[in-house]
ZAPAFI-70120 format. One line per 8 residues: number of its first residue (from 0); their letters; for each residue x, y, z of N, C-alpha, C. Coordinates in pm, whole numbers, plus 50000, padded with zeros to 5 digits. Layout:
N
NUM = A = X:Y:Z:X:Y:Z:X:Y:Z  ...
This chain:
82
0 = MTKIKVVV = 51585:50367:49777:51551:50300:49656:51432:50207:49738  51468:50127:49864:51367:50050:49933:51224:50126:49935  51231:50229:49985:51119:50317:49992:51029:50338:49900  51101:50326:49769:51014:50330:49664:50945:50196:49629  51019:50105:49646:50962:49951:49636:50836:49902:49721  50853:49999:49843:50740:49985:49940:50619:50057:49869  50631:50173:49806:50516:50238:49750:50458:50153:49652  50562:50087:49558:50512:50023:49460:50446:49902:49491
8 = VILLAICQ = 50521:49823:49570:50417:49690:49617:50286:49763:49700  50274:49847:49758:50143:49906:49786:50045:49923:49678  50091:49978:49587:49995:50018:49448:49976:49885:49374  50061:49784:49395:50040:49660:49330:49936:49585:49387  49953:49578:49530:49837:49527:49621:49721:49541:49578  49712:49688:49579:49557:49756:49563:49529:49710:49429  49593:49721:49317:49551:49684:49187:49496:49528:49202  49574:49431:49259:49538:49291:49270:49387:49285:49345
16 = VAFSQPSF = 49383:49359:49435:49249:49361:49507:49140:49421:49442  49170:49522:49353:49082:49601:49296:49015:49506:49170  49124:49425:49103:49068:49355:48988:49043:49221:48982  49069:49167:49128:49051:48999:49149:48914:48942:49134  48800:49052:49157:48696:48986:49155:48583:49086:49060  48507:49019:49009:48440:49111:48882:48377:49226:48926  48319:49212:49064:48240:49331:49114:48326:49447:49158  48480:49427:49152:48562:49531:49180:48592:49611:49063
24 = AKKKIILT = 48569:49530:48940:48606:49570:48801:48553:49698:48754  48412:49717:48812:48340:49825:48760:48382:49963:48850  48455:49930:48940:48459:50065:49020:48628:50080:49086  48689:50205:49071:48833:50210:49134:48821:50242:49271  48932:50148:49316:48946:50186:49459:49052:50284:49485  49054:50420:49554:49124:50472:49553:49198:50476:49691  49338:50494:49682:49426:50526:49830:49487:50631:49807  49457:50740:49940:49550:50840:49950:49590:50851:50065
32 = STAFEDKT = 49701:50918:50104:49775:50971:50231:49823:51094:50208  49824:51125:50342:49898:51277:50366:50031:51243:50381  50091:51145:50394:50232:51079:50422:50332:51110:50283  50271:51059:50167:50345:51082:50049:50250:51144:49933  50323:51127:49825:50242:51189:49696:50294:51093:49622  50222:51051:49483:50256:50977:49376:50365:50968:49350  50454:50861:49342:50592:50866:49276:50678:50947:49383  50649:50945:49518:50776:51003:49594:50818:50899:49711
40 = ILQEKYTC = 50924:50939:49729:50985:50836:49856:50891:50875:49999  50881:50754:50081:50817:50777:50232:50916:50858:50301  50857:50930:50387:50923:51010:50480:50998:50902:50570  51108:50945:50620:51189:50826:50720:51107:50795:50832  51030:50875:50891:50962:50822:51013:50844:50712:50987  50835:50686:50878:50748:50551:50828:50820:50456:50794  50930:50431:50819:51054:50354:50768:51098:50269:50901  51158:50179:50885:51264:50109:51009:51366:50191:51046
48 = DGENISPP = 51409:50289:50966:51518:50377:51012:51464:50493:51105  51336:50519:51105:51271:50651:51172:51206:50565:51274  51070:50618:51299:50985:50588:51401:50907:50443:51375  50938:50414:51243:50873:50283:51233:50734:50266:51243  50651:50359:51210:50505:50381:51219:50441:50356:51081  50320:50338:51090:50245:50298:50951:50195:50450:50909  50215:50469:50754:50176:50588:50712:50000:50600:50721  49930:50707:50738:49814:50713:50732:49750:50676:50605
56 = LKWNDLPE = 49638:50631:50591:49602:50578:50446:49469:50601:50483  49396:50629:50360:49261:50669:50333:49215:50567:50232  49120:50509:50222:49066:50431:50105:48914:50485:50053  48918:50527:49933:48753:50542:49880:48701:50459:49793  48582:50466:49779:48513:50405:49681:48536:50245:49711  48533:50186:49848:48556:50066:49873:48391:50014:49840  48374:49891:49811:48242:49819:49782:48188:49837:49930  48025:49858:49948:47972:49865:50065:48000:49754:50167
64 = KTKSIAII = 48011:49656:50129:48020:49522:50212:48154:49494:50257  48236:49593:50232:48391:49577:50247:48410:49575:50407  48477:49449:50477:48499:49477:50612:48653:49498:50651  48737:49490:50573:48896:49489:50592:48946:49500:50459  49053:49568:50473:49191:49541:50368:49314:49491:50408  49367:49403:50340:49467:49343:50378:49599:49380:50279  49715:49425:50311:49823:49450:50232:49945:49361:50277  49983:49296:50189:50108:49197:50221:50213:49237:50156
72 = MEDLDSPK = 50339:49250:50234:50448:49323:50163:50585:49223:50206  50671:49222:50092:50789:49154:50128:50897:49253:50105  50993:49291:50195:51130:49357:50171:51226:49282:50092  51237:49282:49964:51316:49214:49876:51469:49243:49902  51501:49362:49979:51623:49390:50018:51685:49347:50153  51596:49292:50205:51649:49233:50354:51710:49089:50352  51808:49062:50439:51855:48937:50402:51736:48823:50460  51750:48699:50397:51615:48599:50404:51667:48537:50545
80 = IK = 51585:48514:50620:51579:48440:50746:51581:48293:50720  51650:48213:50773:51652:48076:50737:51625:47994:50876
């Protein structure tokens, strides 16, 4: 279930970036990956239970002057560090 949450958080972050500024509203930013398909669970090698490597991501239709993309994620299932 945690792996699904990671995919959902990634997609929500993309939506937030895409619609946070008026210049983005005219164009959809498309994120694709060879590591997973829509509505599927990430392969174990992309999790902390596997090799803990980042899945390959490809961004399409970014605005011309885009220099970087940031994704911020929080694992809601992990114990809180105090």
